[in-house]
N, C-alpha and C positions, 0 to 999 in steps of 0.2 A: 722588778722589771715589768714594764708594761707589755701587755699582750698586743701583738700585732694582728689586725683584722685584715684578712685578704679577700678581695673580690674575685670571683672566678666567672669567666665568661663561658656560658654553656654553648658548646659547638652547635652550629646550625644543623649539621647532619644528625646530631643526637635528638634535637627537637623534631626533625622530620621523621626520624625513626619512631619516636614515641607517638607522634600523631598517626603514623601508619598503623602502629600496633592498636591504638584505640579504635581506629576505623575498622580494622579487621575484627577486633573483639566484639564490635557491635553490628556486624554484618546482618542485614535484615533477612528474616526467614521468608522467602518468596513462595514457600509452600503453604503459607497461612497468611493471607493478605486480603485486603478489600479496597474498594474505590471510595474516596472521600469527595470527589468532584468529577463531573463529566464535562469535558470541554466541547466535544462534538461526537459525531457518530463513530469515530475511530481513534479518539485520543481521550485519555483519562488522567486524573491525578490520583496516585495511590495513597494508601493510609500512611506511608512513610514520607509523603511529600514529593516523591519523584514523579515526574510526568512520564507517561508511557504511551507509546504508539502501537496499535495493533498491527502485527505483521500480516501481509497478504491481501489487505483490502484498502479501498479508498472510497470514502462516503462523500456524497454531495456536500459542498461547503455551505456553512451557515454565515461565515464572515471571512473576509480576506484583508490582507495588509496592503495599503496603498501609501502614496507619498503623504497623504493627509492623515494617515493613521488607519486603524482597523474600522472597516465599514461592514454593515450587514449585506448579505447577498440574497438573491432570490432564486438560487439554484433549486430546481424541483426536488423534493424529497429530502432536502438537507435537514429541515426541522423534524421531519418524521424519523430520520436516522438518529438524530440526537435524542429524541424522546424515547425511542425503542432501546437505545443503548443504556439510557439512564434507568429505565424500568428493568432491564436485564441484569445490570451489574452493581448499581449504586448501593453501597453498604452491605453487600452480601459476601459471605465467605468465599474465597477463591484461592487459586494457586496459579503460578506463572511458569511457563517454560520459555527458555531462550533458544535462539538458533545460532548460526555461526557468528553473526555480528550482534553484540549485546546492546549497542547504542547507535543512534544515527548522528548526523553532523550537528544536530541541534542539542545533543546530549540527552535526548529522550531515550528511555529504555525501549527496546524493540521486543515485543512480547507476544506469546500465545496466551490468551487469557481464559482460564477454565473456571467457570462459576460452579460452585458446589451446591447440590440440592439433595440432601440426605446421602444415600450411597451412590448417587449419580452425579455427573458433572456435565456441563455444556460448554463447548468451545464457542466463545462469544462471536468470533469472526464468522464461523460457519452459520450461526443463527441469523446474523445480520444479512449475510449474503442470501440465505434461504428466504428471507422476507422481501427480497428485492430492494434492499436499502443500501447496497454497496456495489462497487465495481471490484472485480478481481484485480489485484495489483501485485504482480510478481517482481521480486527484486533479488535475483541470485546473488549470493549463495543461500539466502534465507527462504528455502522452499520445502521445508519439512512436511507440511500438511497440504501441499498443493493439490493432490488428488481429492482430498476431502473438500477443499474449497471449490474446485471445478464442479464436483457433484452437486454441491449446494447451489451454485450459480445456475447450473442447468435446470435444476428444479424450479427456481424462481422464474427463469425465462419461459419455460414450458407452461407454467401456471400464470404467466403475465402478471406477476406481482410487482408492486412498487414501481421502480424505474422502468421495468419492462412492460408496464401497462400503457406506456406512451407510444405514439407513432414516431419513431426516430429515424426512419429510412429516408434517404435522399439519394439522388443520382450523383455519381462521382464528378460530373462536369459542373455541378452546382456547389461543390464542397467549399469553394472560396468564400461563399456567402455566409458560411457558418463557422468561421475561424473563432476559436475560443469556446466552442460547444462540443459536447459528446454526441456523436451521431452514428447510425448504421449506414455506411456508404455502399451503394450497389454499383457494380461496374465490372469491367474485364481487365485482368492483368495482361497488359499488352507486351511488356518486356521486363526482364530482370537483369540486374548486374550485381556481381559480388566483388568485394574487396576485402582487405585484411580486417577492417573495422566494422563492416556492415554489409547487409544485403539490401538493395534498393529495388523495389518493384513499382512499375509505373502503370497507372490507370489514366483514363482521360480526365485531366484536371486535378489529379492527386497522386502523390507518391507515398508508398508505404516503406517505412524504415525499420529494419530489424538489426539491432546492435549485436556485436559478437558475443557479449556475455549472455544474452538471451538466446542467440542462435544455438550455442552449444548446449546450454542447460535445458532449454524448453522445446527446441525443435529437433536438432540432430539426435539427441538422446531418445527421442520418441520415433526415430526413423523418418523424419520429415526434412527433406532438403528443399527449403522454400524456393530457391532459384529455379528448380526443376518442377517441383510438385504443383505450384500455383500458376506457372506460366501458361497463358492462353485460356485460363478458366474464368468463368463468370463467378464472382464472389460477392459476399456481403461482409464488410469490414467494420467492426465497432472500435471507436476510440475518440480521443480528443483531437479535433482538427486544429492544426497549428500553422503559423506562418514562420518559415525559416529562410531568411535571405531572399524573400520574394517568392518562395515556393510553398505550395500548400501540401502539408504532409500529416500523416498519422504515424505515431510510434507504435509498433506492434511488438509486444513482449511475450505473448503466449498464443499458441495455436487456437485457443478458444475464441480469439478475436476475429478469426477468419472462417467464415462458413462458405464452403464450396457449393454453389448452386448448380452448376453444370460445367 
């Protein structure tokens, strides 16, 4: 009698299960890692090939994507931020901490990057801020080290390092001329309005927008009700000046951006 040879189809679910097991079994140890390439001042490629974005900071751009492809930019201190980040982390032993969200919409890991140096370690974001080579960029719920970052930022501003060595101050009525630029805008909060989604504060020639996610996490939790606290006061506001439907505005995500003058 001839033997019959049977062909068996392996269920797709079984293949997926096996792949998941292999992935789990080879999970990378993020307590012992390094950087193999530095993209810019706040983005790196890890030794396992994953791209990682530093939580809590935004450095000046060295290049940007356009319809014609990637082009170099001339944003002040972008190259300095890239160079400092490279000297700080490239090839050095480190560990990573995550926050509430592990990845962003571009599938980059969102990380706090701790560079090891003997028995000590340095939080990369704080050092870059301290050198005046980054802006504080809060994005709730990822705010674990916000107080550390604010302290480092204040040190850089008081010492006029890097970004803060520039004269960035303009009058609010001139803000329209600087769309697409980060400036310190001086003026008076003339009126405020609150809705379910945001707080809107009006200056001469400029509106300040605080979205609800930042209102709760960064203002109300610190005892600041923007619609009452800032109304009628002379302030200096730092941020990116934008055009939205013909209106000139700055998105305010943290109290550090608004300095009350009087």
